[in-house]
C-alpha positions, 0 to 999 in steps of 0.5 A: 503471508499477507491476508487480503481484505476486500472492501466492496463499498470503497469504490476502488476496483478489487484488483487495485485493492489487492495491488495496494495491499501487496504494496503496503506489505512491501513498504512495511516489510511484512513481505520480503524478497523471496516470500511467496504470495498466496495462490490465486486459489487461496485468495479466492477462498479468503475473499470470494473474488473471481480468480481472474481478478487475482491473476490481473492484480498479480500480472500488474505487480509482475509488470511493475517488477515487484513479483515473479511468477514461477509456473507450478510453484507460485508467485514470489516477491522480487523486491521490497519497497520497505524503508528503514525510516518506516520500520517497526522500531523507527523513531518516525513510526513511534512519533506517528503512533503517538500522534495517532493516539492524540488524534484518537483521544481527540475523537477522530475516527479512522476516516477523519485521520485518513482525510486529514493525512490526505489533505496535508499530503495533497497540500504539500504536493500543491505547495511543491508544484506552486514553488516549482512553477514560481522557479520556472517563471524566474528563469 
C-alpha cells in the first residue's frame, strides 16, 4: 500500500501531490493492478487533508483510467505504468543508483539532483523540439 506524504510548502496542490505519488508507485511497480488504494478516511488520518481533496485526486485517477472505484469496497488499481527497464533489478536503475552515489559524494543534495535531472530532461525536450522544427522547415 502507498503511504502518502504531503509537502505543504511545495507549491503543488495537495490533490496533485496525491495523484503524482500514486503514479510514481504505479511506475515503480509498488502498486499493481488489483491493489487497493488507501480509503479516503485512511489518507485523511495519515495526512490531515480534507476528504474532498482525496476524493478529487481519486476521481482524476479514475478519469485517467488508472483506478476503478467499487462502491462499498474501495478504490482499486486498474492498470500499471511500470516498465521493466525501471524495475528494482534493472541495469538502468543500478546505473542510476551508482550515478546518484557519485552525485552525493560530490556534495549534491536532493534539490541539486532534482534540478540537474530536470534541466537535462528539459534540455533534451528543447533539443528534440528544435530538431522537429528543423525537419519541418526542410519539407
